[in-house]
N, CA, C and O atoms as a DFTB+ gen file, in Angstrom:
824 C
 N C O
     1  1     144.155      86.350     113.749
     2  2     142.986      86.113     113.159
     3  2     142.273      85.056     113.717
     4  3     141.091      85.139     114.053
     5  1     143.034      83.971     113.831
     6  2     142.487      83.078     113.971
     7  2     141.637      82.644     115.162
     8  3     141.123      81.527     115.094
     9  1     141.374      83.586     116.523
    10  2     140.168      83.253     116.913
    11  2     138.798      83.701     116.291
    12  3     137.766      83.046     116.433
    13  1     138.895      85.074     115.473
    14  2     138.130      85.676     114.640
    15  2     137.528      84.806     113.667
    16  3     136.373      84.882     113.248
    17  1     138.671      83.725     113.249
    18  2     137.845      82.810     112.190
    19  2     137.138      81.722     112.906
    20  3     136.399      81.014     112.221
    21  1     137.249      81.461     114.229
    22  2     136.871      80.269     114.950
    23  2     135.317      81.232     115.322
    24  3     134.198      80.719     115.318
    25  1     135.548      82.417     115.565
    26  2     134.064      82.995     116.095
    27  2     133.288      82.731     115.169
    28  3     132.163      82.371     115.517
    29  1     133.620      82.817     113.512
    30  2     132.905      82.899     112.513
    31  2     132.342      81.513     112.354
    32  3     131.174      81.356     111.998
    33  1     133.179      80.462     112.619
    34  2     132.824      79.081     112.395
    35  2     132.013      78.611     113.620
    36  3     131.378      77.592     113.350
    37  1     131.839      79.048     114.897
    38  2     130.869      78.650     115.757
    39  2     129.302      79.578     115.004
    40  3     128.226      79.015     114.804
    41  1     129.540      80.798     114.758
    42  2     128.103      80.926     114.470
    43  2     127.646      80.242     113.052
    44  3     126.528      79.741     112.927
    45  1     128.289      80.258     112.348
    46  2     127.908      79.386     111.196
    47  2     127.134      77.792     111.595
    48  3     126.172      77.188     111.120
    49  1     128.179      77.489     112.791
    50  2     127.458      75.879     113.126
    51  2     126.267      76.266     113.853
    52  3     125.447      75.347     113.863
    53  1     125.856      77.388     114.512
    54  2     124.780      77.667     115.149
    55  2     123.544      78.104     114.295
    56  3     122.382      77.827     114.592
    57  1     123.926      78.805     113.223
    58  2     122.741      79.047     112.344
    59  2     122.307      77.670     111.402
    60  3     121.151      77.448     111.044
    61  1     123.349      76.902     111.118
    62  2     122.897      75.979     110.368
    63  2     122.050      74.795     111.604
    64  3     120.969      74.214     111.513
    65  1     122.706      74.793     112.296
    66  2     121.618      74.025     113.531
    67  2     120.422      74.507     113.664
    68  3     119.479      73.716     113.685
    69  1     120.191      75.933     113.786
    70  2     119.034      76.423     114.110
    71  2     117.902      76.216     112.888
    72  3     116.713      75.947     113.059
    73  1     118.684      76.440     111.438
    74  2     117.805      76.019     110.262
    75  2     117.334      74.443     110.632
    76  3     116.110      74.333     110.550
    77  1     117.852      73.499     110.926
    78  2     117.923      72.222     110.910
    79  2     116.911      71.715     111.962
    80  3     116.521      70.551     112.044
    81  1     116.529      72.766     112.775
    82  2     115.849      72.204     113.973
    83  2     114.467      72.633     113.459
    84  3     113.501      72.263     114.127
    85  1     114.206      73.516     112.136
    86  2     113.029      73.819     111.663
    87  2     112.085      72.701     111.200
    88  3     110.864      72.642     111.341
    89  1     113.066      71.676     110.514
    90  2     112.638      70.656     109.779
    91  2     112.364      69.474     110.674
    92  3     111.279      68.896     110.737
    93  1     113.660      69.109     111.494
    94  2     113.572      67.479     112.064
    95  2     113.232      67.841     113.834
    96  3     113.264      66.879     114.602
    97  1     112.967      69.021     114.314
    98  2     112.928      69.247     115.776
    99  2     111.144      69.003     115.929
   100  3     110.309      69.117     115.031
   101  1     110.979      68.729     117.012
   102  2     109.417      68.749     117.637
   103  2     108.953      69.985     117.244
   104  3     109.785      70.881     117.104
   105  1     107.565      70.254     116.998
   106  2     106.769      71.347     116.737
   107  2     105.465      71.476     117.807
   108  3     104.368      70.953     117.613
   109  1     105.761      72.128     118.741
   110  2     104.594      72.328     119.533
   111  2     103.499      72.694     118.836
   112  3     103.707      73.517     117.944
   113  1     102.358      72.307     118.991
   114  2     101.099      72.691     117.888
   115  2     100.419      73.985     118.864
   116  3     100.479      73.862     120.088
   117  1      99.974      74.841     118.442
   118  2      99.422      75.949     119.080
   119  2      98.321      75.662     120.512
   120  3      97.868      74.528     120.350
   121  1      97.933      76.080     121.401
   122  2      96.963      75.789     122.108
   123  2      95.714      76.094     121.322
   124  3      95.801      76.708     120.258
   125  1      94.401      75.636     121.866
   126  2      93.300      75.889     121.156
   127  2      92.737      77.209     121.834
   128  3      92.696      77.520     123.024
   129  1      92.286      77.933     120.619
   130  2      91.710      79.283     120.632
   131  2      90.086      78.890     120.382
   132  3      89.214      79.675     120.754
   133  1      89.870      78.077     119.962
   134  2      88.199      77.576     119.538
   135  2      87.979      76.250     119.438
   136  3      88.868      75.457     119.748
   137  1      86.576      75.772     118.921
   138  2      86.227      74.399     118.686
   139  2      87.508      73.993     117.928
   140  3      88.287      74.708     117.297
   141  1      87.528      72.782     118.131
   142  2      88.359      71.526     117.405
   143  2      87.805      71.014     116.065
   144  3      86.583      70.866     116.095
   145  1      88.405      70.701     114.875
   146  2      87.773      69.894     113.797
   147  2      87.429      68.491     114.727
   148  3      88.269      68.024     115.495
   149  1      86.162      67.932     114.554
   150  2      85.687      66.634     114.829
   151  2      84.873      66.019     114.315
   152  3      83.695      66.243     114.035
   153  1      85.937      64.686     114.097
   154  2      84.653      63.935     113.213
   155  2      84.144      62.952     113.971
   156  3      82.963      62.604     113.964
   157  1      85.386      62.291     114.915
   158  2      85.115      61.240     115.639
   159  2      84.820      59.967     114.903
   160  3      83.842      59.284     115.208
   161  1      85.800      59.569     113.755
   162  2      85.276      58.448     113.218
   163  2      85.660      56.985     113.435
   164  3      86.500      56.267     112.892
   165  1      84.696      56.763     114.485
   166  2      84.579      55.361     115.027
   167  2      84.613      54.261     114.768
   168  3      84.780      53.241     115.437
   169  1      84.363      54.563     113.221
   170  2      84.080      53.460     112.455
   171  2      85.654      52.647     112.237
   172  3      85.821      51.477     111.889
   173  1      86.660      53.628     112.547
   174  2      88.132      53.023     111.836
   175  2      88.771      51.891     113.171
   176  3      88.431      52.234     114.303
   177  1      89.446      50.903     113.095
   178  2      89.669      50.291     113.950
   179  2      90.940      51.023     115.032
   180  3      91.608      51.965     114.608
   181  1      91.129      50.536     116.255
   182  2      92.238      50.952     116.858
   183  2      93.398      51.392     116.264
   184  3      93.742      52.572     116.184
   185  1      94.001      50.434     115.846
   186  2      95.515      50.715     114.661
   187  2      95.396      50.387     113.294
   188  3      94.569      49.526     112.997
   189  1      95.890      50.774     112.645
   190  2      95.816      49.848     111.190
   191  2      97.007      50.982     110.107
   192  3      97.567      51.984     110.553
   193  1      97.100      50.616     109.098
   194  2      98.201      51.112     108.196
   195  2      97.244      51.320     106.744
   196  3      96.605      50.389     106.255
   197  1      97.270      52.472     106.264
   198  2      96.853      52.943     104.963
   199  2      97.479      53.151     103.655
   200  3      98.613      53.595     103.835
   201  1      97.244      53.031     102.592
   202  2      98.303      53.961     101.666
   203  2      97.272      54.573     100.891
   204  3      96.444      53.735     100.532
   205  1      97.036      55.676     100.525
   206  2      96.632      57.110     100.426
   207  2      97.043      57.426      98.794
   208  3      98.180      57.804      98.511
   209  1      96.267      57.278      98.031
   210  2      96.833      57.849      96.764
   211  2      96.294      59.437      96.519
   212  3      95.107      59.741      96.399
   213  1      97.233      60.211      96.479
   214  2      96.699      61.768      97.084
   215  2      97.206      62.655      95.772
   216  3      98.291      62.505      95.210
   217  1      96.183      63.604      95.415
   218  2      96.119      64.610      94.252
   219  2      96.001      66.058      95.292
   220  3      94.932      66.276      95.861
   221  1      96.995      66.851      95.446
   222  2      96.835      67.782      96.268
   223  2      97.278      69.141      95.243
   224  3      98.337      69.223      94.621
   225  1      96.000      70.319      95.257
   226  2      96.362      71.324      94.672
   227  2      96.499      72.197      96.005
   228  3      95.843      71.946      97.016
   229  1      97.402      73.232      95.907
   230  2      97.750      74.178      96.621
   231  2      98.306      75.346      96.342
   232  3      99.408      75.095      95.853
   233  1      98.097      76.731      96.401
   234  2      98.486      77.803      95.783
   235  2      98.857      77.828      94.273
   236  3      99.691      78.475      93.639
   237  1      98.045      77.001      93.967
   238  2      98.385      77.153      92.385
   239  2      98.946      76.100      91.476
   240  3      98.867      75.982      90.253
   241  1      99.775      75.062      92.770
   242  2     100.513      73.699      91.898
   243  2      99.763      72.741      92.639
   244  3      99.085      72.751      93.666
   245  1     100.131      71.858      91.722
   246  2      99.180      70.619      91.594
   247  2     100.503      69.319      92.202
   248  3     101.646      69.530      91.794
   249  1     100.354      68.449      92.845
   250  2     101.343      67.175      93.291
   251  2     100.725      66.187      93.727
   252  3      99.945      66.239      94.678
   253  1     101.037      65.055      93.007
   254  2     100.706      63.873      92.919
   255  2     101.484      62.627      93.598
   256  3     102.325      62.003      92.951
   257  1     101.223      62.359      94.680
   258  2     101.996      61.427      95.844
   259  2     101.241      60.339      96.387
   260  3     100.052      60.442      96.084
   261  1     101.614      58.934      97.356
   262  2     101.322      58.494      97.986
   263  2     101.537      58.691      99.397
   264  3     102.605      59.018      99.914
   265  1     100.542      58.487      99.931
   266  2     100.907      58.541     101.590
   267  2     100.874      57.273     102.480
   268  3      99.866      56.594     102.288
   269  1     101.559      56.890     103.216
   270  2     101.555      55.902     103.843
   271  2     101.726      56.204     105.276
   272  3     102.672      56.801     105.789
   273  1     100.506      55.628     105.951
   274  2     100.429      56.068     107.417
   275  2      99.969      55.015     108.341
   276  3      99.234      54.095     107.982
   277  1     100.389      55.161     109.463
   278  2     100.515      53.810     110.378
   279  2      99.756      55.255     111.421
   280  3     100.281      56.352     111.612
   281  1      98.457      54.786     111.924
   282  2      97.622      55.279     113.209
   283  2      97.485      54.219     114.210
   284  3      97.322      53.026     113.951
   285  1      97.554      54.676     115.222
   286  2      97.253      54.033     116.889
   287  2      96.135      54.993     117.257
   288  3      96.674      56.015     117.680
   289  1      94.783      55.113     117.282
   290  2      93.883      56.197     117.756
   291  2      93.733      56.144     118.896
   292  3      93.218      57.113     119.455
   293  1      94.201      54.784     119.789
   294  2      94.343      55.232     121.553
   295  2      95.338      55.995     121.714
   296  3      95.157      56.680     122.721
   297  1      96.403      56.235     121.162
   298  2      97.723      56.665     121.436
   299  2      97.474      58.195     120.803
   300  3      98.411      58.947     121.075
   301  1      96.368      58.835     119.988
   302  2      96.184      59.407     119.255
   303  2      97.700      59.831     118.238
   304  3      98.208      60.947     118.341
   305  1      98.156      58.976     117.486
   306  2      99.153      58.751     116.769
   307  2      99.140      58.825     115.322
   308  3      98.386      57.957     114.882
   309  1      99.598      59.418     114.542
   310  2      99.917      58.989     113.024
   311  2     101.394      59.224     112.703
   312  3     102.008      60.241     113.027
   313  1     101.945      58.095     111.979
   314  2     103.396      58.146     111.501
   315  2     103.194      58.221     109.955
   316  3     102.681      57.236     109.423
   317  1     103.569      59.366     109.122
   318  2     103.387      59.206     107.509
   319  2     104.628      59.646     107.045
   320  3     105.362      60.523     107.502
   321  1     104.784      58.812     105.933
   322  2     105.470      59.175     104.840
   323  2     104.890      59.563     103.498
   324  3     104.140      58.736     102.978
   325  1     105.151      60.825     102.790
   326  2     104.994      60.988     101.501
   327  2     105.895      60.803     100.448
   328  3     106.983      61.370     100.553
   329  1     105.620      59.984      99.246
   330  2     106.401      59.932      98.423
   331  2     105.784      60.077      97.305
   332  3     104.554      60.040      97.257
   333  1     106.889      60.349      95.745
   334  2     106.294      60.508      94.475
   335  2     106.119      58.850      93.747
   336  3     106.492      57.870      94.392
   337  1     105.781      58.770      92.967
   338  2     106.293      57.696      92.082
   339  2     107.560      57.278      91.812
   340  3     107.570      56.094      91.473
   341  1     108.384      57.674      91.827
   342  2     109.626      57.536      91.672
   343  2     110.157      56.865      93.236
   344  3     111.076      56.060      93.386
   345  1     109.482      57.325      94.068
   346  2     109.985      56.624      95.120
   347  2     110.705      57.808      95.987
   348  3     110.895      57.669      97.195
   349  1     111.037      58.817      95.372
   350  2     111.162      60.154      96.291
   351  2     110.759      60.830      97.595
   352  3     109.876      61.628      97.280
   353  1     110.934      60.885      98.647
   354  2     109.962      61.487      99.946
   355  2     110.018      62.929      99.428
   356  3     110.964      63.539      98.928
   357  1     108.413      63.421      99.746
   358  2     108.443      64.496     100.188
   359  2     108.048      65.530     101.127
   360  3     107.823      66.740     101.160
   361  1     108.071      64.214     102.091
   362  2     107.656      64.952     103.236
   363  2     107.548      63.778     104.213
   364  3     106.847      62.838     103.836
   365  1     108.341      63.658     105.832
   366  2     107.866      62.599     106.175
   367  2     107.914      63.230     108.115
   368  3     108.803      63.834     108.715
   369  1     106.367      62.671     108.645
   370  2     106.232      63.482     109.955
   371  2     106.011      62.169     110.819
   372  3     105.755      61.043     110.393
   373  1     106.138      62.494     111.857
   374  2     105.286      61.519     113.430
   375  2     104.452      62.830     114.339
   376  3     104.912      63.966     114.461
   377  1     103.241      62.387     114.872
   378  2     102.456      63.058     115.677
   379  2     102.018      62.329     116.726
   380  3     101.216      61.406     116.583
   381  1     102.392      62.601     117.591
   382  2     101.332      62.073     118.680
   383  2     100.727      63.154     119.847
   384  3     101.429      63.929     120.496
   385  1      99.208      63.011     119.957
   386  2      99.005      63.750     121.040
   387  2      99.466      64.806     120.966
   388  3     100.278      65.058     121.856
   389  1      99.250      65.722     120.106
   390  2      99.787      67.024     120.320
   391  2     100.943      67.596     119.842
   392  3     101.136      68.788     119.603
   393  1     101.795      66.553     119.704
   394  2     103.241      66.785     119.280
   395  2     103.688      66.587     118.020
   396  3     103.751      65.409     117.669
   397  1     104.029      67.449     117.213
   398  2     104.055      67.221     116.003
   399  2     106.020      66.944     115.456
   400  3     106.721      67.898     115.791
   401  1     106.526      66.181     114.968
   402  2     107.930      65.910     114.894
   403  2     108.108      65.991     113.324
   404  3     107.577      65.002     112.820
   405  1     108.718      66.895     112.300
   406  2     108.709      66.782     111.025
   407  2     110.184      66.413     110.876
   408  3     111.053      67.274     111.013
   409  1     110.520      64.928     110.552
   410  2     112.153      64.528     110.378
   411  2     112.446      64.802     108.715
   412  3     113.610      64.680     108.333
   413  1     111.311      65.198     107.661
   414  2     112.071      65.833     106.272
   415  2     110.884      66.323     105.814
   416  3     109.795      65.785     106.014
   417  1     111.118      67.613     105.034
   418  2     110.623      68.077     104.008
   419  2     111.124      68.480     102.907
   420  3     112.016      69.328     102.952
   421  1     110.697      67.999     101.732
   422  2     111.623      68.602     100.443
   423  2     111.456      69.896     100.136
   424  3     110.506      70.588     100.502
   425  1     112.587      70.322      99.302
   426  2     112.183      71.803      99.129
   427  2     111.175      72.186      98.539
   428  3     110.789      73.352      98.628
   429  1     110.568      71.285      97.833
   430  2     109.184      71.707      97.057
   431  2     108.042      71.523      98.078
   432  3     106.898      71.639      97.639
   433  1     108.223      71.236      99.454
   434  2     107.027      71.300     100.344
   435  2     107.220      71.620     101.550
   436  3     107.883      70.958     102.349
   437  1     106.710      72.558     101.753
   438  2     107.189      73.735     102.860
   439  2     106.834      72.858     104.144
   440  3     106.057      71.914     104.288
   441  1     107.343      73.251     104.668
   442  2     107.572      72.580     106.488
   443  2     105.897      72.999     107.123
   444  3     105.173      72.234     107.760
   445  1     105.626      74.239     106.777
   446  2     104.407      74.698     107.472
   447  2     102.933      74.349     106.885
   448  3     101.874      74.695     107.409
   449  1     103.097      73.478     105.510
   450  2     102.297      73.184     104.622
   451  2     101.885      71.620     105.439
   452  3     100.807      71.063     105.232
   453  1     102.839      71.117     106.282
   454  2     102.641      69.931     106.720
   455  2     101.664      70.075     108.375
   456  3     100.806      69.217     108.582
   457  1     101.857      71.000     109.259
   458  2     101.015      71.152     109.977
   459  2      99.374      72.100     109.262
   460  3      98.249      71.767     109.635
   461  1      99.540      72.876     108.568
   462  2      98.228      73.617     108.190
   463  2      97.497      72.436     107.437
   464  3      96.411      71.961     107.770
   465  1      98.025      72.170     106.711
   466  2      97.605      71.203     105.726
   467  2      97.346      69.577     105.981
   468  3      96.321      69.083     106.450
   469  1      98.485      68.912     105.569
   470  2      98.787      67.429     105.567
   471  2      98.190      66.912     106.991
   472  3      97.206      66.181     107.104
   473  1      98.991      67.441     108.070
   474  2      98.553      66.814     109.363
   475  2      97.187      67.330     109.775
   476  3      96.805      66.745     110.789
   477  1      96.214      68.346     109.269
   478  2      95.169      68.835     109.727
   479  2      94.215      67.582     108.904
   480  3      93.365      66.916     109.495
   481  1      94.410      67.492     108.053
   482  2      93.581      66.571     107.264
   483  2      93.832      65.238     107.619
   484  3      92.938      64.405     107.472
   485  1      95.110      64.872     108.141
   486  2      95.350      63.313     108.320
   487  2      94.247      62.893     109.517
   488  3      93.365      62.035     109.480
   489  1      94.588      63.719     110.475
   490  2      94.208      63.757     111.821
   491  2      92.632      63.979     112.035
   492  3      92.124      63.342     112.958
   493  1      92.094      64.531     111.535
   494  2      90.512      64.750     111.103
   495  2      90.159      63.553     110.539
   496  3      89.288      63.091     111.276
   497  1      90.399      62.677     109.482
   498  2      90.055      61.848     108.817
   499  2      90.280      60.298     109.868
   500  3      89.416      59.426     109.958
   501  1      91.506      60.264     110.507
   502  2      92.179      59.152     111.050
   503  2      91.906      58.951     112.164
   504  3      91.680      57.799     112.533
   505  1      91.844      60.081     113.085
   506  2      91.591      60.338     114.460
   507  2      90.865      60.704     114.990
   508  3      90.210      61.536     114.361
   509  1      90.339      60.419     116.586
   510  2      89.015      60.687     116.950
   511  2      89.479      62.354     117.682
   512  3      88.596      63.147     118.009
   513  1      90.578      62.590     117.805
   514  2      91.031      63.979     118.524
   515  2      91.880      64.917     117.029
   516  3      92.934      64.454     116.593
   517  1      91.404      65.918     116.536
   518  2      91.955      66.264     115.140
   519  2      93.045      67.282     115.838
   520  3      92.803      67.689     116.974
   521  1      93.905      67.577     115.352
   522  2      95.244      68.507     115.613
   523  2      95.007      69.730     115.261
   524  3      95.811      70.611     115.567
   525  1      93.682      70.055     114.443
   526  2      93.201      71.509     114.298
   527  2      92.197      72.202     115.438
   528  3      91.484      71.687     116.300
   529  1      92.404      73.350     115.134
   530  2      91.015      74.039     115.892
   531  2      90.855      75.244     114.935
   532  3      91.674      75.822     114.220
   533  1      89.298      75.469     115.193
   534  2      88.810      76.460     114.214
   535  2      88.273      77.571     114.839
   536  3      87.642      77.681     115.890
   537  1      88.649      78.417     113.969
   538  2      88.234      80.090     114.504
   539  2      87.008      80.405     115.239
   540  3      86.300      79.399     115.285
   541  1      86.485      81.399     115.826
   542  2      85.354      81.722     116.631
   543  2      84.781      82.218     115.427
   544  3      85.317      82.704     114.431
   545  1      83.226      81.938     115.797
   546  2      82.229      82.174     114.852
   547  2      81.875      81.195     114.069
   548  3      80.981      81.407     113.251
   549  1      82.573      79.751     114.156
   550  2      82.391      78.636     112.931
   551  2      81.433      78.054     113.053
   552  3      80.591      78.686     113.690
   553  1      81.076      76.929     112.679
   554  2      79.844      75.811     112.681
   555  2      80.407      74.722     111.970
   556  3      80.798      74.786     110.805
   557  1      80.439      73.700     112.713
   558  2      80.513      72.275     112.082
   559  2      79.111      71.565     111.979
   560  3      78.193      71.714     112.786
   561  1      79.092      70.781     110.872
   562  2      78.153      69.742     110.550
   563  2      78.296      68.790     110.040
   564  3      79.400      68.711     109.501
   565  1      77.451      67.644     109.888
   566  2      77.646      66.240     109.513
   567  2      76.679      65.854     108.857
   568  3      75.568      65.777     109.381
   569  1      76.894      65.530     107.579
   570  2      75.682      64.915     107.250
   571  2      76.113      63.528     107.141
   572  3      77.268      63.169     106.912
   573  1      74.863      62.595     107.361
   574  2      75.109      61.087     107.151
   575  2      74.148      60.952     106.285
   576  3      73.186      61.672     106.018
   577  1      74.673      59.499     105.686
   578  2      73.178      58.750     104.931
   579  2      73.438      57.225     105.151
   580  3      74.461      56.680     104.735
   581  1      72.791      56.795     105.596
   582  2      72.229      55.019     106.021
   583  2      73.449      55.094     106.729
   584  3      74.418      54.481     106.283
   585  1      73.567      55.923     108.027
   586  2      74.525      55.586     108.913
   587  2      75.980      56.198     109.035
   588  3      76.760      56.304     109.982
   589  1      76.054      56.664     107.303
   590  2      77.434      56.648     107.146
   591  2      77.991      58.305     107.085
   592  3      77.160      59.071     106.597
   593  1      78.802      58.695     107.357
   594  2      79.051      60.145     107.130
   595  2      79.534      60.478     105.804
   596  3      80.709      60.177     105.594
   597  1      78.886      61.035     104.858
   598  2      79.308      61.604     103.506
   599  2      79.763      62.734     103.317
   600  3      80.448      63.044     102.342
   601  1      79.356      63.652     104.445
   602  2      79.762      65.076     104.155
   603  2      80.170      65.825     105.385
   604  3      79.440      65.503     106.323
   605  1      81.102      66.735     105.726
   606  2      81.534      67.076     106.942
   607  2      82.045      68.475     106.478
   608  3      83.002      68.577     105.710
   609  1      81.492      69.353     106.885
   610  2      81.713      70.709     106.458
   611  2      81.762      71.900     107.897
   612  3      81.133      71.642     108.923
   613  1      82.300      72.725     107.803
   614  2      82.269      73.879     108.694
   615  2      82.060      75.109     107.808
   616  3      82.488      75.405     106.692
   617  1      81.121      75.828     108.831
   618  2      80.462      77.149     108.210
   619  2      81.055      78.191     108.739
   620  3      81.457      77.979     109.884
   621  1      81.345      79.699     108.141
   622  2      81.370      80.897     108.828
   623  2      79.995      81.701     108.433
   624  3      79.983      82.423     107.436
   625  1      79.003      81.564     109.145
   626  2      77.613      82.243     108.784
   627  2      77.265      81.353     107.895
   628  3      77.592      80.184     108.101
   629  1      76.493      81.716     106.658
   630  2      75.839      81.287     105.920
   631  2      77.316      80.650     104.548
   632  3      77.006      80.325     103.402
   633  1      78.636      80.621     105.015
   634  2      79.421      80.492     103.692
   635  2      80.083      79.121     104.244
   636  3      80.182      78.886     105.449
   637  1      80.478      78.333     103.331
   638  2      81.151      77.104     103.816
   639  2      82.786      77.360     103.619
   640  3      83.263      77.686     102.531
   641  1      83.259      77.244     104.342
   642  2      84.836      77.404     104.276
   643  2      85.698      76.102     104.229
   644  3      86.808      76.076     103.699
   645  1      85.319      75.410     104.609
   646  2      85.935      73.942     104.816
   647  2      85.127      72.516     104.568
   648  3      84.196      72.383     105.362
   649  1      85.265      71.579     103.767
   650  2      84.405      70.423     103.409
   651  2      85.183      69.537     103.306
   652  3      86.355      69.702     102.969
   653  1      84.573      68.268     103.623
   654  2      85.343      66.593     103.516
   655  2      84.036      65.991     102.649
   656  3      82.884      66.112     103.065
   657  1      84.316      65.446     101.614
   658  2      83.565      64.414     101.384
   659  2      83.903      63.080     101.076
   660  3      84.862      62.838     100.343
   661  1      83.067      62.021     101.664
   662  2      83.243      60.864     101.570
   663  2      82.569      59.840     100.699
   664  3      81.353      59.896     100.520
   665  1      83.330      58.892     100.142
   666  2      82.058      58.061      99.065
   667  2      82.698      56.526      99.487
   668  3      83.817      56.299      99.948
   669  1      81.896      55.811      99.255
   670  2      81.968      54.247      99.935
   671  2      82.031      53.158      98.969
   672  3      81.459      53.284      97.886
   673  1      82.553      52.301      99.209
   674  2      82.326      50.773      98.385
   675  2      82.654      49.981      99.032
   676  3      83.083      50.284     100.146
   677  1      82.604      48.741      98.660
   678  2      83.053      47.393      99.325
   679  2      84.639      46.668      98.991
   680  3      84.931      45.476      99.088
   681  1      85.544      47.837      98.564
   682  2      86.564      47.430      97.977
   683  2      87.703      47.235      99.099
   684  3      88.672      46.495      99.265
   685  1      86.991      48.424      99.864
   686  2      88.469      48.769     101.080
   687  2      87.982      48.267     102.102
   688  3      88.923      47.683     102.639
   689  1      86.844      48.097     102.866
   690  2      86.171      47.292     103.724
   691  2      85.054      48.149     104.606
   692  3      84.938      49.364     104.442
   693  1      84.405      47.557     105.366
   694  2      83.022      47.821     105.494
   695  2      82.676      48.868     106.441
   696  3      82.738      48.777     107.667
   697  1      82.289      49.912     105.727
   698  2      82.169      51.028     106.322
   699  2      83.496      52.107     106.448
   700  3      83.445      53.139     107.118
   701  1      84.431      51.755     105.838
   702  2      85.703      52.278     105.422
   703  2      85.489      53.179     104.210
   704  3      85.277      52.665     103.111
   705  1      85.536      54.511     104.365
   706  2      85.477      55.195     102.960
   707  2      86.648      55.143     102.123
   708  3      87.729      55.090     102.709
   709  1      86.639      55.149     100.525
   710  2      87.486      54.473      99.749
   711  2      87.930      56.001      99.157
   712  3      89.009      55.973      98.566
   713  1      87.460      56.950      99.202
   714  2      87.545      58.206      98.644
   715  2      87.305      59.402      99.536
   716  3      86.383      59.206     100.328
   717  1      87.763      60.348      99.609
   718  2      87.715      61.392     100.527
   719  2      88.407      63.012      99.728
   720  3      89.569      63.297      99.438
   721  1      87.335      63.676      99.596
   722  2      87.944      65.043      98.802
   723  2      87.288      66.081     100.233
   724  3      86.263      66.248     100.894
   725  1      89.012      66.685     100.075
   726  2      88.782      67.769     101.100
   727  2      89.041      69.076     100.677
   728  3      90.069      69.077     100.000
   729  1      88.408      70.504     100.815
   730  2      88.392      71.541     100.157
   731  2      88.313      72.478     101.391
   732  3      87.550      72.441     102.357
   733  1      89.293      73.305     101.088
   734  2      89.431      74.460     102.060
   735  2      89.046      75.962     101.405
   736  3      90.038      76.262     100.741
   737  1      88.376      76.689     101.330
   738  2      87.841      77.535     100.728
   739  2      88.393      78.843     100.753
   740  3      88.474      79.619      99.801
   741  1      88.860      79.066     102.217
   742  2      89.479      80.213     102.438
   743  2      90.821      80.102     102.070
   744  3      91.533      81.051     102.399
   745  1      91.498      78.900     101.287
   746  2      92.931      78.946     100.706
   747  2      92.681      78.561      99.507
   748  3      91.563      78.152      99.193
   749  1      93.606      78.630      98.732
   750  2      93.536      77.829      97.479
   751  2      93.779      76.039      97.478
   752  3      94.707      75.525      96.854
   753  1      93.079      75.481      98.041
   754  2      94.019      74.345      98.672
   755  2      92.418      73.082      98.116
   756  3      91.193      73.175      98.037
   757  1      93.029      72.481      97.973
   758  2      92.065      70.857      97.625
   759  2      92.773      69.504      97.633
   760  3      93.800      69.319      96.979
   761  1      92.262      68.657      98.312
   762  2      93.161      67.589      98.267
   763  2      92.222      66.161      98.308
   764  3      91.379      65.965      99.183
   765  1      92.485      65.309      97.331
   766  2      91.769      64.484      96.736
   767  2      92.435      63.226      97.231
   768  3      93.640      63.216      96.977
   769  1      91.981      62.144      97.878
   770  2      92.371      60.978      98.603
   771  2      91.588      59.693      98.183
   772  3      90.424      59.344      98.381
   773  1      92.550      59.162      97.588
   774  2      91.978      57.414      97.002
   775  2      92.914      56.455      97.916
   776  3      94.144      56.453      97.949
   777  1      91.917      55.551      98.730
   778  2      92.342      54.753      99.781
   779  2      92.714      53.477      98.907
   780  3      91.879      52.881      98.227
   781  1      94.165      53.092      99.000
   782  2      94.633      52.286      98.116
   783  2      94.415      50.860      98.721
   784  3      93.727      49.922      98.318
   785  1      95.390      51.024     100.047
   786  2      95.405      49.676     100.839
   787  2      94.677      50.367     102.333
   788  3      94.583      51.535     102.710
   789  1      94.194      48.947     103.008
   790  2      93.773      49.160     104.243
   791  2      93.927      48.125     105.177
   792  3      93.340      47.079     104.899
   793  1      94.690      48.168     106.404
   794  2      94.999      46.993     106.868
   795  2      95.154      47.373     108.475
   796  3      95.934      48.212     108.924
   797  1      94.180      46.518     109.271
   798  2      94.176      46.655     110.646
   799  2      95.750      46.159     111.451
   800  3      96.212      45.176     110.872
   801  1      96.295      46.455     112.184
   802  2      97.600      46.169     112.848
   803  2      97.128      45.266     114.112
   804  3      96.186      45.540     114.855
   805  1      98.014      44.087     114.207
   806  2      97.623      43.130     115.550
   807  2      98.122      44.188     116.390
   808  3      98.589      45.273     116.046
   809  1      97.901      43.557     117.915
   810  2      98.421      44.307     118.881
   811  2      99.760      43.965     119.372
   812  3     100.420      44.630     120.170
   813  1     100.106      42.822     118.795
   814  2     101.639      42.517     119.243
   815  2     102.452      42.838     117.641
   816  3     103.335      42.113     117.184
   817  1     102.025      43.821     117.107
   818  2     102.753      44.507     115.673
   819  2     103.102      45.677     115.976
   820  3     102.323      46.630     116.004
   821  1     104.650      45.746     116.308
   822  2     104.989      47.468     116.700
   823  2     105.296      48.076     115.434
   824  3     105.576      49.274     115.376
């Protein structure tokens, strides 16, 4: 019976390792099949840290959390940690130029939500090149007010399927939006972002 027990143990180790890789391993994002989401928010500095207060409604559930982001636009990189008010981590990921590594996802936050929603919206807002692509037959539109982006939307025919609304004040910084509301009408999804803190990162700060 000993060889059989060793075989069962080896299989168990392989299963656990494969399940762990779903969360902690790098996730190669799908190749582009259509145009990418694109804002090209050049108003942002090349490197910055920001804290977002987020209210997320998704598939009938609502979560409130803080998002801590470190962004390098030149390297197309975002490092993100999302935590509750009590300090519990909801998810943690690093994204660089098309590669996503999810180092943690809590039981209440599915790993696929990170790629499909959290990363999509963070790259849209913070980077010049988004991680997400659009389906065929969709059109993007940007609405400006006094040279500031106030609304970004994606249409399929005459129907708005994705919108991002930006508002500004002097509290965060010149030209930096302080509140962002994102709605995906093709899904039961709404994200409200309030920028709590925003700082440029000096070049010698790693």
